[in-house]
N, C-alpha and C positions, 0 to 999 in steps of 0.2 A: 612075872608076878610082882616083883618089887617096884617096877615102874607104875603098875596099876595102883598099888598101895600108895606110892609117892604122889601120884596125881590126885588120889582121893584125899590124902592128908592136905595137899595144897588147896583143894577145893573148899575145905572147911577151916582154912587158915592155920593149920598146924605145920608151919613152915620148917621148923627144926626137925620134926619127924619125917617130913617129906624129903629133906636133904639127906637124912640118914638112909632112907629107902633108896634114893638115887645112888648113894655111895655103894650100897650093897649090890644094886643092879650093875653098876660099872665095874665092881670087883669081879663079878661073874662074867660079864660080857662088855668090854669097853668098846661099844659100838657107837657110831656117829649119832644114830637116832636117840640113844640113851643120853648122850651129852646135850642134844638139842631139846629133849624133854626137860632136862634139868635147867637148861638156860631159860626156857619159857616159864618155868616155875619160880625162878629167882625174882626178887623185887627189881624194878627198873633202876633203883638206886644202887644196886650191887653191880656196878659197871665192871669192876675187876673180875668178879666171879663169872659174869655173863660172857665177857671177852675170853676168859680162860676156857670156858666150855665150848665156845665157838671155835677157838683155835684148835682145841683137841679134836673136835668133830672134823674140821677141815683138814687136819693132818691125816686123819683116817680115810678121807675121801678127797684127795687133793685135786681131782679133775672136775669136781662138782661146782658148777657156777652158782648153785644155790647158796653155798657158804660165803662166797664173795659178795653176793647180793645182800645177805644178812649182815655181814661185817660192814659193808658200805652204809647200810641203813643205820646201824648202831653208831658208827662214827659220825654220820651226818646228824643224828639226833643230839649229839653232844655239843655241836657247834651252834652258836647263836647266829642266826641269819638276820642281817639288818633289813628293815623294810625300805624299799626304794623310796627316795624322796624324804626320808627322815634322818635325823642325826646331823652331825656336822661334817661328815665326810664329803658331802657334795655328790655322792653316788645317786644316780637317777635324777639329778637336777639338770635341766636343760641349760645350754650355754647362755641363754638370755636371762635366766634367773640368777646366774652368777655374775652378770654384768659383762659378759664377754661378747 
């Protein structure tokens, strides 16, 4: 019931109320799906909170490849990937363009 209330609060942008409801749900049942629901309701900018929820969920279900996939995606999203052929690293530039 608390997860449903939290998701409703989240859908109407009452994020503080949503987090309180998730905390109540986790106090009753610290299940992986409760942590993942809270993770998905956190702002993308809350990297520490999102990673903490993901870590807690993966600790409860250590054999699940789903959590490794989500963690990989979160970490990958934090890294800036250069576009090949741009920048001064020479990455993606053929040897002829570098005068070799």
